C-alpha positions as a Markdown table, in Angstrom:
| # | Residue | x | y | z |
|---|---|---|---|---|
| 1 | Unk | 12.5 | 29.0 | -8.1 |
| 2 | Unk | 16.1 | 29.8 | -8.8 |
| 3 | Unk | 17.7 | 28.9 | -5.5 |
| 4 | Unk | 17.8 | 25.8 | -3.5 |
| 5 | Unk | 17.0 | 27.9 | -0.5 |
| 6 | Unk | 13.4 | 27.9 | -1.7 |
| 7 | Unk | 13.3 | 24.1 | -1.8 |
| 8 | Unk | 14.8 | 23.9 | 1.7 |
| 9 | Unk | 12.3 | 26.5 | 3.0 |
| 10 | Unk | 9.5 | 24.2 | 1.9 |
| 11 | Unk | 10.5 | 21.6 | 4.5 |
| 12 | Unk | 11.4 | 24.2 | 7.1 |
| 13 | Unk | 7.8 | 25.6 | 6.9 |
| 14 | Unk | 6.7 | 22.2 | 8.4 |
| 15 | Unk | 8.4 | 23.0 | 11.7 |
| 16 | Unk | 5.8 | 23.1 | 14.6 |
| 17 | Unk | 6.1 | 23.6 | 18.3 |
| 18 | Unk | 5.2 | 20.5 | 20.4 |
| 19 | Unk | 1.8 | 21.9 | 21.4 |
| 20 | Unk | 0.8 | 22.0 | 17.7 |
| 21 | Unk | 1.9 | 18.4 | 16.9 |
| 22 | Unk | -0.9 | 16.4 | 15.4 |
| 23 | Unk | -1.4 | 12.9 | 13.8 |
| 24 | Unk | -3.1 | 12.4 | 10.5 |
| 25 | Unk | -4.3 | 9.0 | 9.4 |
| 26 | Unk | -4.9 | 7.7 | 5.9 |
| 27 | Unk | -6.4 | 4.3 | 5.0 |
| 28 | Unk | -7.4 | 2.7 | 1.7 |
| 29 | Unk | -10.0 | 0.0 | 0.9 |
| 30 | Unk | -11.3 | -2.1 | -2.0 |
| 31 | Unk | -14.9 | -1.7 | -3.2 |
| 32 | Unk | -16.9 | -4.7 | -4.4 |
| 33 | Unk | -20.4 | -5.7 | -5.4 |
| 34 | Unk | -22.0 | -7.8 | -2.7 |
| 35 | Unk | -24.0 | -9.9 | -5.1 |
| 36 | Unk | -21.0 | -11.4 | -6.9 |
| 37 | Unk | -17.8 | -10.1 | -5.2 |
| 38 | Unk | -16.6 | -8.3 | -8.4 |
| 39 | Unk | -14.8 | -5.0 | -8.4 |
| 40 | Unk | -16.8 | -1.8 | -8.9 |
| 41 | Unk | -15.9 | 0.3 | -11.9 |
| 42 | Unk | -15.8 | 4.1 | -12.1 |
| 43 | Unk | -18.9 | 4.3 | -14.3 |
| 44 | Unk | -22.3 | 2.8 | -13.7 |
| 45 | Unk | -25.1 | 3.1 | -11.2 |
| 46 | Unk | -23.1 | 1.3 | -8.5 |
| 47 | Unk | -19.7 | 2.8 | -9.5 |
| 48 | Unk | -17.1 | 5.0 | -7.9 |
| 49 | Unk | -18.6 | 8.0 | -9.7 |
| 50 | Unk | -21.9 | 7.3 | -8.0 |
| 51 | Unk | -20.3 | 6.9 | -4.6 |
| 52 | Unk | -18.6 | 10.2 | -4.8 |
| 53 | Unk | -21.7 | 12.1 | -6.0 |
| 54 | Unk | -23.9 | 10.5 | -3.4 |
| 55 | Unk | -21.4 | 11.3 | -0.6 |
| 56 | Unk | -21.3 | 14.9 | -1.7 |
| 57 | Unk | -25.1 | 15.2 | -1.9 |
| 58 | Unk | -25.9 | 13.4 | 1.4 |
| 59 | Unk | -23.0 | 14.6 | 3.6 |
| 60 | Unk | -21.9 | 18.0 | 2.4 |
| 61 | Unk | -18.6 | 17.0 | 0.9 |
| 62 | Unk | -17.2 | 19.2 | -1.9 |
| 63 | Unk | -16.5 | 17.4 | -5.2 |
| 64 | Unk | -13.2 | 17.8 | -6.9 |
| 65 | Unk | -13.3 | 17.5 | -10.7 |
| 66 | Unk | -10.7 | 16.6 | -13.3 |
| 67 | Unk | -11.7 | 16.9 | -16.9 |
| 68 | Unk | -15.3 | 17.3 | -15.7 |
| 69 | Unk | -15.3 | 14.0 | -13.7 |
| 70 | Unk | -15.5 | 13.7 | -9.9 |
| 71 | Unk | -12.2 | 12.3 | -8.6 |
| 72 | Unk | -12.2 | 13.4 | -5.0 |
| 73 | Unk | -14.1 | 14.9 | -2.1 |
| 74 | Unk | -13.0 | 17.5 | 0.3 |
| 75 | Unk | -14.3 | 18.8 | 3.7 |
| 76 | Unk | -12.1 | 20.9 | 5.9 |
| 77 | Unk | -8.7 | 19.3 | 6.3 |
| 78 | Unk | -10.0 | 15.9 | 5.3 |
| 79 | Unk | -10.3 | 14.3 | 1.8 |
| 80 | Unk | -11.6 | 11.2 | 0.1 |
| 81 | Unk | -9.5 | 10.3 | -2.9 |
| 82 | Unk | -9.1 | 7.5 | -5.4 |
| 83 | Unk | -6.2 | 5.2 | -5.9 |
| 84 | Unk | -5.6 | 3.8 | -9.5 |
| 85 | Unk | -7.6 | 0.6 | -9.1 |
| 86 | Unk | -10.6 | 2.2 | -7.5 |
| 87 | Unk | -9.3 | 1.9 | -3.9 |
| 88 | Unk | -11.1 | 4.5 | -1.9 |
| 89 | Unk | -8.9 | 6.5 | 0.6 |
| 90 | Unk | -9.8 | 8.6 | 3.5 |
| 91 | Unk | -7.0 | 11.1 | 4.1 |
| 92 | Unk | -8.0 | 12.2 | 7.6 |
| 93 | Unk | -7.5 | 15.6 | 9.2 |
| 94 | Unk | -4.5 | 16.2 | 11.5 |
| 95 | Unk | -6.0 | 15.5 | 14.9 |
| 96 | Unk | -4.7 | 15.9 | 18.5 |
| 97 | Unk | -5.8 | 12.6 | 19.9 |
| 98 | Unk | -6.3 | 9.1 | 18.6 |
| 99 | Unk | -9.7 | 9.1 | 20.1 |
| 100 | Unk | -10.6 | 11.9 | 17.7 |
| 101 | Unk | -9.1 | 9.8 | 14.9 |
| 102 | Unk | -11.4 | 6.8 | 15.8 |
| 103 | Unk | -14.4 | 9.2 | 15.8 |
| 104 | Unk | -13.4 | 10.5 | 12.4 |
| 105 | Unk | -13.1 | 7.0 | 10.9 |
| 106 | Unk | -16.4 | 5.9 | 12.4 |
| 107 | Unk | -18.2 | 8.9 | 11.0 |
| 108 | Unk | -16.6 | 8.2 | 7.6 |
| 109 | Unk | -17.7 | 4.6 | 7.7 |
| 110 | Unk | -21.2 | 5.6 | 8.8 |
| 111 | Unk | -21.5 | 7.9 | 5.8 |
| 112 | Unk | -20.0 | 5.5 | 3.4 |
| 113 | Unk | -22.1 | 2.6 | 4.8 |
| 114 | Unk | -25.3 | 4.5 | 4.0 |
| 115 | Unk | -24.2 | 5.0 | 0.4 |
| 116 | Unk | -23.1 | 1.4 | 0.1 |
| 117 | Unk | -26.4 | 0.1 | 1.3 |
| 118 | Unk | -28.2 | 2.1 | -1.4 |
| 119 | Unk | -25.9 | 0.7 | -4.1 |
| 120 | Unk | -25.5 | -2.9 | -2.7 |
| 121 | Unk | -21.7 | -2.6 | -2.5 |
| 122 | Unk | -19.2 | -2.8 | 0.3 |
| 123 | Unk | -15.5 | -2.2 | 1.0 |
| 124 | Unk | -12.8 | -4.6 | 2.1 |
| 125 | Unk | -9.9 | -3.8 | 4.4 |
| 126 | Unk | -6.8 | -5.8 | 3.4 |
| 127 | Unk | -3.2 | -5.2 | 2.2 |
| 128 | Unk | -3.5 | -6.7 | -1.3 |
| 129 | Unk | -6.6 | -7.7 | -3.4 |
| 130 | Unk | -7.0 | -11.4 | -2.6 |
| 131 | Unk | -9.2 | -12.6 | -5.5 |
| 132 | Unk | -9.4 | -10.5 | -8.6 |
| 133 | Unk | -7.0 | -10.9 | -11.5 |
| 134 | Unk | -5.1 | -7.9 | -12.6 |
| 135 | Unk | -6.9 | -7.8 | -16.0 |
| 136 | Unk | -10.3 | -7.5 | -14.2 |
| 137 | Unk | -9.5 | -4.4 | -12.1 |
| 138 | Unk | -10.8 | -1.1 | -13.5 |
| 139 | Unk | -8.6 | 2.0 | -13.8 |
| 140 | Unk | -9.7 | 5.4 | -12.5 |
| 141 | Unk | -9.8 | 8.4 | -14.8 |
| 142 | Unk | -7.0 | 10.5 | -13.3 |
| 143 | Unk | -4.3 | 12.0 | -15.5 |
| 144 | Unk | -1.4 | 11.3 | -13.2 |
| 145 | Unk | -2.3 | 7.6 | -13.2 |
| 146 | Unk | -2.1 | 7.4 | -17.0 |
| 147 | Unk | 1.5 | 8.8 | -16.8 |
| 148 | Unk | 2.4 | 6.4 | -14.0 |
| 149 | Unk | 0.9 | 3.5 | -15.8 |
| 150 | Unk | 3.2 | 4.1 | -18.8 |
| 151 | Unk | 6.4 | 4.8 | -16.9 |
| 152 | Unk | 6.6 | 2.6 | -13.8 |
| 153 | Unk | 6.6 | -0.8 | -15.6 |
| 154 | Unk | 9.9 | 0.2 | -17.1 |
| 155 | Unk | 11.3 | 0.4 | -13.6 |
| 156 | Unk | 9.7 | -2.5 | -11.8 |
| 157 | Unk | 7.8 | -5.7 | -12.8 |
| 158 | Unk | 5.1 | -5.4 | -10.1 |
| 159 | Unk | 4.5 | -1.6 | -10.4 |
| 160 | Unk | 1.1 | -2.0 | -11.9 |
| 161 | Unk | 0.1 | -4.4 | -9.1 |
| 162 | Unk | 1.2 | -1.7 | -6.6 |
| 163 | Unk | -1.1 | 0.8 | -8.3 |
| 164 | Unk | -4.2 | -1.4 | -8.6 |
| 165 | Unk | -3.9 | -4.3 | -6.1 |
| 166 | Unk | -2.5 | -2.8 | -2.8 |
| 167 | Unk | -4.0 | -0.9 | 0.1 |
| 168 | Unk | -2.3 | 0.6 | 3.1 |
| 169 | Unk | -2.9 | 2.5 | 6.3 |
| 170 | Unk | -0.5 | 5.4 | 7.0 |
| 171 | Unk | 0.2 | 7.9 | 9.8 |
| 172 | Unk | 1.5 | 11.4 | 9.4 |
| 173 | Unk | 3.5 | 13.0 | 12.2 |
| 174 | Unk | 5.0 | 16.4 | 12.8 |
| 175 | Unk | 8.5 | 17.6 | 13.7 |
| 176 | Unk | 9.7 | 20.6 | 15.7 |
| 177 | Unk | 12.8 | 21.4 | 13.6 |
| 178 | Unk | 15.5 | 19.8 | 11.5 |
| 179 | Unk | 17.2 | 18.0 | 14.4 |
| 180 | Unk | 13.8 | 16.6 | 15.6 |
| 181 | Unk | 13.0 | 15.5 | 12.0 |
| 182 | Unk | 16.3 | 13.6 | 11.8 |
| 183 | Unk | 15.7 | 11.8 | 15.1 |
| 184 | Unk | 12.2 | 10.8 | 14.2 |
| 185 | Unk | 13.0 | 9.9 | 10.6 |
| 186 | Unk | 15.8 | 7.5 | 11.6 |
| 187 | Unk | 13.7 | 5.7 | 14.2 |
| 188 | Unk | 10.7 | 5.4 | 11.9 |
| 189 | Unk | 12.8 | 4.0 | 9.0 |
| 190 | Unk | 14.7 | 1.6 | 11.3 |
| 191 | Unk | 11.5 | 0.3 | 12.9 |
| 192 | Unk | 9.4 | 0.2 | 9.7 |
| 193 | Unk | 10.1 | -3.5 | 9.0 |
| 194 | Unk | 8.7 | -4.4 | 12.4 |
| 195 | Unk | 5.5 | -2.5 | 11.6 |
| 196 | Unk | 5.3 | -4.3 | 8.3 |
| 197 | Unk | 5.5 | -7.6 | 10.0 |
| 198 | Unk | 3.1 | -6.7 | 12.8 |
| 199 | Unk | 0.4 | -5.4 | 10.3 |
| 200 | Unk | 1.1 | -8.0 | 7.6 |
| 201 | Unk | -2.3 | -8.6 | 6.1 |
| 202 | Unk | -1.9 | -9.7 | 2.4 |
| 203 | Unk | -1.3 | -13.5 | 2.2 |
| 204 | Unk | -3.5 | -14.1 | -0.9 |
| 205 | Unk | -3.3 | -13.1 | -4.6 |
| 206 | Unk | -5.4 | -14.4 | -7.5 |
| 207 | Unk | -7.6 | -16.5 | -5.1 |
| 208 | Unk | -4.8 | -18.5 | -3.4 |
| 209 | Unk | -1.9 | -18.1 | -0.9 |
| 210 | Unk | 1.1 | -16.3 | -2.3 |
| 211 | Unk | 3.8 | -17.5 | 0.2 |
| 212 | Unk | 4.1 | -14.1 | 1.8 |
| 213 | Unk | 2.7 | -12.5 | 5.0 |
| 214 | Unk | 2.8 | -9.1 | 3.4 |
| 215 | Unk | 2.6 | -9.4 | -0.4 |
| 216 | Unk | 1.9 | -5.7 | -0.5 |
| 217 | Unk | 5.4 | -5.1 | 0.9 |
| 218 | Unk | 6.9 | -7.6 | -1.6 |
| 219 | Unk | 5.1 | -5.7 | -4.5 |
| 220 | Unk | 6.8 | -2.4 | -3.3 |
| 221 | Unk | 10.2 | -4.1 | -3.5 |
| 222 | Unk | 9.6 | -4.5 | -7.2 |
| 223 | Unk | 8.1 | -1.1 | -8.1 |
| 224 | Unk | 10.8 | 1.5 | -8.8 |
| 225 | Unk | 14.2 | 1.5 | -7.0 |
| 226 | Unk | 14.6 | 5.2 | -7.8 |
| 227 | Unk | 11.8 | 6.2 | -5.5 |
| 228 | Unk | 11.0 | 3.3 | -3.2 |
| 229 | Unk | 12.4 | 1.4 | -0.3 |
| 230 | Unk | 15.0 | 2.1 | 2.3 |
| 231 | Unk | 17.1 | 5.4 | 2.3 |
| 232 | Unk | 20.5 | 4.4 | 3.8 |
| 233 | Unk | 21.7 | 8.1 | 3.7 |
| 234 | Unk | 19.1 | 8.9 | 6.5 |
| 235 | Unk | 21.5 | 7.2 | 8.9 |
| 236 | Unk | 24.5 | 9.2 | 7.8 |
| 237 | Unk | 25.8 | 12.0 | 10.1 |
| 238 | Unk | 25.2 | 14.7 | 7.5 |
| 239 | Unk | 21.5 | 13.8 | 7.0 |
| 240 | Unk | 19.0 | 16.7 | 7.2 |
| 241 | Unk | 16.7 | 18.7 | 5.0 |
| 242 | Unk | 19.4 | 19.4 | 2.4 |
| 243 | Unk | 20.3 | 15.8 | 2.0 |
| 244 | Unk | 16.7 | 14.8 | 1.4 |
| 245 | Unk | 16.3 | 17.7 | -1.0 |
| 246 | Unk | 19.3 | 16.4 | -3.0 |
| 247 | Unk | 17.9 | 12.9 | -3.1 |
| 248 | Unk | 14.6 | 14.3 | -4.4 |
| 249 | Unk | 16.2 | 16.4 | -7.0 |
| 250 | Unk | 17.8 | 13.3 | -8.6 |
| 251 | Unk | 14.7 | 11.2 | -8.6 |
| 252 | Unk | 13.2 | 11.0 | -12.2 |
| 253 | Unk | 9.9 | 12.9 | -12.6 |
| 254 | Unk | 6.8 | 10.9 | -13.3 |
| 255 | Unk | 4.8 | 13.9 | -14.7 |
| 256 | Unk | 4.3 | 17.6 | -14.5 |
| 257 | Unk | 1.1 | 19.7 | -14.5 |
| 258 | Unk | 0.4 | 22.5 | -17.0 |
| 259 | Unk | -2.7 | 23.9 | -18.7 |
| 260 | Unk | -5.0 | 22.0 | -16.4 |
| 261 | Unk | -3.6 | 18.5 | -17.1 |
| 262 | Unk | -0.8 | 16.0 | -16.3 |
| 263 | Unk | 1.9 | 15.3 | -18.8 |
| 264 | Unk | 4.5 | 12.5 | -18.9 |
| 265 | Unk | 7.9 | 13.8 | -17.9 |
| 266 | Unk | 10.0 | 11.2 | -19.7 |
| 267 | Unk | 12.0 | 10.1 | -16.6 |
| 268 | Unk | 13.9 | 13.4 | -16.4 |
| 269 | Unk | 15.4 | 14.1 | -13.0 |
| 270 | Unk | 13.8 | 17.0 | -11.2 |
| 271 | Unk | 17.2 | 18.6 | -11.0 |
| 272 | Unk | 17.2 | 19.3 | -14.8 |
| 273 | Unk | 13.8 | 21.0 | -14.4 |
| 274 | Unk | 15.2 | 23.1 | -11.5 |
| 275 | Unk | 18.2 | 24.1 | -13.6 |
| 276 | Unk | 16.0 | 25.1 | -16.6 |
| 277 | Unk | 17.1 | 22.1 | -18.7 |
| 278 | Unk | 13.8 | 20.2 | -18.8 |
| 279 | Unk | 13.2 | 19.4 | -22.6 |
| 280 | Unk | 9.4 | 19.6 | -22.3 |
| 281 | Unk | 9.6 | 23.1 | -20.9 |
| 282 | Unk | 12.8 | 24.6 | -22.2 |
| 283 | Unk | 14.2 | 27.5 | -20.2 |
| 284 | Unk | 11.4 | 27.2 | -17.6 |
| 285 | Unk | 12.1 | 26.7 | -13.9 |
| 286 | Unk | 9.7 | 24.9 | -11.5 |
| 287 | Unk | 7.3 | 26.5 | -9.0 |
| 288 | Unk | 6.8 | 25.4 | -5.4 |
| 289 | Unk | 3.7 | 23.6 | -6.6 |
| 290 | Unk | 5.9 | 21.6 | -9.0 |
| 291 | Unk | 8.2 | 20.8 | -6.2 |
| 292 | Unk | 5.4 | 19.6 | -3.9 |
| 293 | Unk | 3.9 | 17.5 | -6.7 |
| 294 | Unk | 7.2 | 15.8 | -7.4 |
| 295 | Unk | 7.7 | 15.1 | -3.7 |
| 296 | Unk | 4.4 | 13.3 | -3.7 |
| 297 | Unk | 5.7 | 10.9 | -6.2 |
| 298 | Unk | 8.5 | 9.6 | -4.0 |
| 299 | Unk | 7.6 | 6.4 | -2.2 |
| 300 | Unk | 10.2 | 5.4 | 0.4 |
| 301 | Unk | 9.1 | 3.5 | 3.5 |
| 302 | Unk | 9.1 | 6.9 | 5.3 |
| 303 | Unk | 8.5 | 10.1 | 3.3 |
| 304 | Unk | 9.4 | 13.7 | 4.2 |
| 305 | Unk | 6.9 | 16.4 | 3.3 |
| 306 | Unk | 6.0 | 19.1 | 5.7 |
| 307 | Unk | 5.5 | 16.2 | 8.1 |
| 308 | Unk | 6.8 | 12.6 | 8.2 |
| 309 | Unk | 4.6 | 10.0 | 6.6 |
| 310 | Unk | 5.0 | 6.3 | 7.5 |
| 311 | Unk | 4.1 | 4.1 | 4.6 |
| 312 | Unk | 4.9 | 0.5 | 5.5 |
| 313 | Unk | 1.7 | -1.1 | 6.9 |
| 314 | Unk | -0.9 | -3.2 | 5.2 |
| 315 | Unk | -4.5 | -2.0 | 5.4 |
| 316 | Unk | -6.8 | -3.7 | 7.9 |
| 317 | Unk | -10.4 | -3.6 | 8.9 |
| 318 | Unk | -12.3 | -1.1 | 11.1 |
| 319 | Unk | -11.1 | -2.5 | 14.4 |
| 320 | Unk | -7.4 | -2.1 | 13.6 |
| 321 | Unk | -7.0 | 1.2 | 11.8 |
| 322 | Unk | -6.2 | 3.3 | 14.8 |
| 323 | Unk | -3.5 | 0.9 | 16.1 |
| 324 | Unk | -1.0 | 2.4 | 13.6 |
| 325 | Unk | -1.3 | 6.1 | 14.5 |
| 326 | Unk | -1.4 | 5.1 | 18.2 |
| 327 | Unk | 1.8 | 3.1 | 17.9 |
| 328 | Unk | 3.7 | 5.9 | 16.1 |
| 329 | Unk | 2.4 | 8.6 | 18.3 |
| 330 | Unk | 3.4 | 6.8 | 21.5 |
| 331 | Unk | 6.8 | 6.0 | 20.1 |
| 332 | Unk | 7.6 | 9.3 | 18.3 |
| 333 | Unk | 6.0 | 12.0 | 20.3 |
| 334 | Unk | 7.5 | 11.0 | 23.7 |
| 335 | Unk | 11.2 | 11.7 | 24.2 |
| 336 | Unk | 11.9 | 8.7 | 26.4 |
| 337 | Unk | 10.1 | 6.3 | 24.0 |
| 338 | Unk | 11.9 | 7.8 | 21.0 |
| 339 | Unk | 15.3 | 7.5 | 22.7 |
| 340 | Unk | 14.5 | 4.0 | 23.9 |
| 341 | Unk | 13.6 | 2.9 | 20.4 |
| 342 | Unk | 16.7 | 4.4 | 18.9 |
| 343 | Unk | 18.9 | 2.6 | 21.4 |
| 344 | Unk | 17.4 | -0.6 | 20.3 |
| 345 | Unk | 18.2 | -0.2 | 16.6 |
| 346 | Unk | 21.2 | 2.3 | 16.5 |
| 347 | Unk | 23.9 | -0.4 | 16.1 |
| 348 | Unk | 22.4 | -2.0 | 13.0 |
| 349 | Unk | 24.5 | -1.8 | 9.9 |
| 350 | Unk | 23.2 | -0.8 | 6.5 |
| 351 | Unk | 23.5 | -4.4 | 5.4 |
| 352 | Unk | 21.5 | -5.6 | 8.4 |
| 353 | Unk | 18.8 | -3.1 | 7.8 |
| 354 | Unk | 18.5 | -4.2 | 4.2 |
| 355 | Unk | 18.4 | -7.9 | 5.1 |
| 356 | Unk | 15.6 | -7.2 | 7.6 |
| 357 | Unk | 13.7 | -5.1 | 5.0 |
| 358 | Unk | 14.0 | -7.9 | 2.4 |
| 359 | Unk | 13.0 | -10.9 | 4.7 |
| 360 | Unk | 10.1 | -9.4 | 6.6 |
| 361 | Unk | 7.5 | -9.6 | 3.7 |
| 362 | Unk | 7.8 | -13.4 | 3.7 |
| 363 | Unk | 8.8 | -14.3 | 7.3 |
| 364 | Unk | 6.8 | -11.7 | 9.1 |
| 365 | Unk | 7.1 | -11.8 | 12.9 |
| 366 | Unk | 9.5 | -14.8 | 12.7 |
| 367 | Unk | 12.2 | -12.7 | 11.0 |
| 368 | Unk | 15.4 | -12.6 | 12.9 |
| 369 | Unk | 16.7 | -9.2 | 13.9 |
| 370 | Unk | 20.3 | -8.0 | 14.1 |
| 371 | Unk | 21.9 | -8.9 | 17.4 |
| 372 | Unk | 19.6 | -11.8 | 18.1 |
| 373 | Unk | 15.9 | -12.5 | 18.7 |
| 374 | Unk | 13.0 | -12.1 | 16.4 |
| 375 | Unk | 10.8 | -9.3 | 15.1 |
| 376 | Unk | 8.1 | -10.5 | 17.4 |
| 377 | Unk | 10.2 | -10.0 | 20.4 |
| 378 | Unk | 11.3 | -6.5 | 19.2 |
| 379 | Unk | 7.7 | -5.6 | 18.5 |
| 380 | Unk | 6.8 | -6.3 | 22.1 |
| 381 | Unk | 9.6 | -4.1 | 23.3 |
| 382 | Unk | 8.6 | -1.3 | 21.0 |
| 383 | Unk | 4.9 | -1.7 | 22.0 |
| 384 | Unk | 5.9 | -1.2 | 25.7 |
| 385 | Unk | 7.7 | 2.0 | 24.8 |
| 386 | Unk | 4.7 | 3.2 | 22.7 |
| 387 | Unk | 2.3 | 2.3 | 25.5 |
| 388 | Unk | 4.4 | 4.2 | 28.1 |
| 389 | Unk | 4.5 | 7.2 | 25.7 |
| 390 | Unk | 0.8 | 7.3 | 25.3 |
| 391 | Unk | 0.1 | 6.9 | 29.0 |
| 392 | Unk | 2.5 | 9.8 | 29.6 |
| 393 | Unk | 0.4 | 11.9 | 27.2 |
| 394 | Unk | -2.6 | 10.8 | 29.2 |
| 395 | Unk | -5.2 | 11.9 | 26.6 |
| 396 | Unk | -8.4 | 10.3 | 27.9 |
| 397 | Unk | -11.8 | 9.8 | 26.2 |
| 398 | Unk | -15.2 | 10.4 | 27.8 |
| 399 | Unk | -14.9 | 6.9 | 29.4 |
| 400 | Unk | -11.6 | 7.7 | 31.1 |
| 401 | Unk | -9.4 | 5.6 | 28.8 |
| 402 | Unk | -6.1 | 6.8 | 27.5 |
| 403 | Unk | -4.9 | 6.2 | 23.9 |
| 404 | Unk | -3.0 | 3.1 | 24.8 |
| 405 | Unk | -6.3 | 1.2 | 24.4 |
| 406 | Unk | -5.6 | 1.3 | 20.7 |
| 407 | Unk | -2.5 | -0.9 | 21.1 |
| 408 | Unk | -4.4 | -3.8 | 22.6 |
| 409 | Unk | -4.8 | -5.5 | 19.3 |
| 410 | Unk | -1.1 | -5.2 | 18.5 |
| 411 | Unk | -0.2 | -6.8 | 21.8 |
| 412 | Unk | -2.5 | -9.7 | 21.0 |
| 413 | Unk | -0.8 | -10.2 | 17.6 |
| 414 | Unk | 2.7 | -9.9 | 19.0 |
| 415 | Unk | 2.1 | -12.1 | 22.1 |
| 416 | Unk | 0.6 | -14.8 | 19.9 |
| 417 | Unk | 3.3 | -14.4 | 17.2 |
| 418 | Unk | 0.5 | -14.2 | 14.6 |
| 419 | Unk | -0.1 | -11.2 | 12.4 |
| 420 | Unk | -3.5 | -10.8 | 10.6 |
| 421 | Unk | -2.0 | -12.7 | 7.7 |
| 422 | Unk | -1.2 | -15.7 | 9.8 |
| 423 | Unk | -4.7 | -15.8 | 11.2 |
| 424 | Unk | -6.2 | -15.5 | 7.6 |
| 425 | Unk | -4.1 | -18.4 | 6.5 |
| 426 | Unk | -5.3 | -20.5 | 9.4 |
| 427 | Unk | -8.9 | -19.7 | 8.6 |
| 428 | Unk | -8.3 | -20.3 | 4.8 |
| 429 | Unk | -6.9 | -23.8 | 5.5 |
| 430 | Unk | -9.6 | -24.5 | 8.1 |
| 431 | Unk | -13.1 | -23.0 | 8.3 |
| 432 | Unk | -13.0 | -21.5 | 4.8 |
| 433 | Unk | -12.0 | -24.8 | 3.2 |
| 434 | Unk | -9.4 | -23.4 | 0.8 |
| 435 | Unk | -11.6 | -20.5 | -0.4 |
| 436 | Unk | -10.9 | -16.7 | -0.2 |
| 437 | Unk | -14.5 | -15.5 | -0.9 |
| 438 | Unk | -15.5 | -15.5 | 2.8 |
| 439 | Unk | -12.9 | -12.8 | 3.4 |
| 440 | Unk | -15.1 | -10.2 | 1.7 |
| 441 | Unk | -17.8 | -10.5 | 4.2 |
| 442 | Unk | -15.8 | -11.2 | 7.3 |
| 443 | Unk | -13.4 | -8.3 | 6.7 |
| 444 | Unk | -16.0 | -5.9 | 5.4 |
| 445 | Unk | -15.8 | -2.3 | 6.8 |
| 446 | Unk | -18.2 | -1.2 | 9.5 |
| 447 | Unk | -17.9 | 1.3 | 12.3 |
| 448 | Unk | -15.9 | 0.1 | 15.3 |
| 449 | Unk | -16.8 | 0.7 | 19.0 |
| 450 | Unk | -14.4 | -1.3 | 21.0 |
| 451 | Unk | -13.7 | -1.7 | 24.7 |
| 452 | Unk | -13.6 | 1.6 | 26.5 |
| 453 | Unk | -14.1 | 3.5 | 23.2 |
């Protein structure tokens, strides 16, 4: 690539007409041995390697290998991948309805459940690992993670915790063109702290309360300021594909891929590579694959690829995973809902957005919002907009229910003013008697068939 036009074109190729808009959902989870609640390693009869191989054998997934070792599974547009600390991630296919997303997740959990029963292991849905010490968590054998493990601690004191002790649920949404991308990006970024508070589900670390509702969000605040957090320029009048491209060009590279392996990039901005001044590859210019790889190493609260990826929610259990894509679809894919959400946040200053972003991990739904009121009250307003948007879409399942059924749990949390973290803390201080071990069984993944599903 010798022209920025090629970099810009990469984003433009994501443009899709409304009738082709889809929602993709990703979720991560922690594997553990049921007999003693310890983490499962990569190796061993009950390890991640065994899980991947058995999934491929039993359910016709295709193994992806790196240095001869299985590190992912692929089937159609879906994938099962590994996070650094062994968190297993389902990267779901882009689907038309949230009903299809729930079916996809249930089928994934059915397959995974069969393998887990054979190995006497299970998976936990929560935003941060509640029990294990950092030193006890195994690392997965992926080359890119070795490079990240060396570089990121120089940029943030909790970066290794981010890699090994956090889990999230994400939703990926389409845009029609540059103008549509800008509108959606701004609303998503402004609303993200509300989503963080609503889905907060990581109040424990090292076996005890950590004084946060979303410790996962706190960890991200101390990972790498070059590539994480809020992007104030998104709210500037000039924002568009080119501005995001310029931001990405100036972010230091984590690694590059050549000769079948990942290599540390030494913190060199991608712009130097683009201009042929990358010391590791003198005179060479990047390919589009290099550009796409670099973009995957940017971690702002909302990320632009050939779609928009929301990144600010703690992982949850089976019954809550579809709430996130349902919320974002209702709010972002309906023009009235999108405009209503923007009107609610448009007057906030950069400082006010940063203050909200900083306070939400600790205060959760009780955080004050600019202009008065609390995040809880704003969440209820946004939920009404999302519900109306989903009801306008009127995508019904075989039982006649539209997609707004997936917002029910969010209404329950917001109306009570209690996120999953608040409920976990109540149980910890009550029925669990100051112990975190029960969380492994009570939040263990299983297929979910809720009301009207």
